[in-house]
Legacy VTK file of the C-alpha trace (Angstrom):
# vtk DataFile Version 3.0
C-alpha trace
ASCII
DATASET POLYDATA
POINTS 127 float
87.266 102.978 52.857
88.181 99.945 54.417
87.495 96.242 53.140
85.197 94.361 55.315
85.213 91.112 55.926
83.632 88.542 59.031
83.133 85.310 59.127
79.939 83.670 59.028
79.037 81.950 62.133
75.526 80.333 62.391
73.489 83.338 63.705
75.428 85.860 61.078
76.629 86.078 57.549
80.162 85.606 56.297
80.428 89.358 54.367
82.976 90.335 51.923
82.868 94.186 50.658
85.838 95.190 49.170
86.056 98.422 48.156
89.070 98.017 45.526
86.856 95.576 43.214
83.086 96.987 44.063
82.442 93.390 44.859
80.073 92.772 47.863
79.150 89.117 49.305
77.110 88.125 52.019
76.882 84.134 52.263
75.397 81.333 54.898
72.846 81.746 57.514
71.533 85.333 58.616
69.291 85.128 62.224
71.124 87.699 63.593
69.877 88.676 67.834
69.547 91.877 66.819
69.315 92.589 62.515
69.834 96.524 62.842
72.965 96.378 65.051
74.204 93.756 62.348
73.053 95.275 59.355
73.421 99.041 59.628
76.764 99.513 59.006
77.391 97.228 56.041
74.453 99.682 54.606
77.015 102.964 56.470
79.383 101.182 54.560
77.642 101.441 51.213
76.957 105.080 51.403
79.996 105.859 52.210
81.369 103.172 49.185
78.729 105.767 47.023
81.550 108.589 47.407
83.936 106.662 45.011
81.988 103.382 43.944
83.561 101.395 40.784
82.720 101.668 37.737
80.308 98.164 38.461
79.152 96.976 41.430
78.781 93.162 42.210
76.015 92.035 44.816
76.669 88.543 45.312
74.203 86.900 47.839
74.096 83.495 48.775
72.258 83.003 52.010
70.971 79.456 52.966
68.361 80.871 54.974
67.387 84.530 56.555
64.896 84.821 58.938
62.382 88.166 58.649
64.082 90.825 60.498
67.323 89.959 58.536
64.833 90.029 55.491
63.868 93.525 56.266
67.627 94.551 56.394
68.763 92.986 53.441
66.060 95.231 51.605
67.556 98.168 53.124
71.022 96.911 51.752
69.630 96.176 48.378
67.571 99.836 48.574
70.817 101.640 49.598
72.408 99.881 46.576
69.697 100.857 43.788
69.877 104.049 44.699
73.524 104.287 43.378
72.572 102.628 40.349
69.453 104.620 39.414
71.702 107.636 39.997
74.593 106.470 37.445
77.161 106.516 40.255
77.609 102.988 38.963
76.265 99.471 37.286
74.703 97.236 39.931
74.653 93.473 38.787
72.798 91.290 41.723
74.141 87.360 41.867
71.858 85.605 43.960
72.817 81.850 44.141
70.733 79.299 45.992
70.241 74.970 45.976
68.303 74.090 43.099
65.621 72.562 45.489
65.267 75.411 47.893
61.990 77.166 46.199
61.304 79.421 49.665
64.983 81.203 48.926
64.125 81.121 44.797
61.388 82.802 45.628
62.818 85.383 48.253
65.090 86.421 45.473
62.650 86.806 43.127
60.294 88.767 45.154
63.644 90.856 45.638
64.391 91.262 41.782
60.270 92.780 41.640
60.544 94.897 44.041
64.376 96.322 42.796
62.913 96.260 39.485
65.834 95.162 37.768
66.699 91.379 36.776
69.460 89.493 38.873
71.592 86.809 37.400
70.281 83.590 39.097
72.779 80.912 39.850
70.865 77.404 41.211
73.267 75.132 42.795
73.549 71.371 42.782
73.499 69.954 46.140
LINES 1 128
127 0 1 2 3 4 5 6 7 8 9 10 11 12 13 14 15 16 17 18 19 20 21 22 23 24 25 26 27 28 29 30 31 32 33 34 35 36 37 38 39 40 41 42 43 44 45 46 47 48 49 50 51 52 53 54 55 56 57 58 59 60 61 62 63 64 65 66 67 68 69 70 71 72 73 74 75 76 77 78 79 80 81 82 83 84 85 86 87 88 89 90 91 92 93 94 95 96 97 98 99 100 101 102 103 104 105 106 107 108 109 110 111 112 113 114 115 116 117 118 119 120 121 122 123 124 125 126
């Protein structure tokens, strides 16, 4: 299984999905022209990771901005991870980082937390 690393740009986030540690990171901005095209390989990676996941998997989200199209695909990523957690394949920890003054990103995290029915580890950052 490959370690996925993608350098972030003004349009798509930094990605670092490491199967050897079970740590997955999405960071930066997510406004790709085609969110499906960008996120589907990440979901495919998670499905492959599910064949032999680490006992603990950690999803780190440190997004400064994401658009509606990305929001839907991020939800697909999160829902796929939640299925692994619910099936007992791994213990999922979600760490959500946001600027302490960014209410939109904080509220988005709270919405995902509610939809996933699990507690996130929230990390407000000082600018």
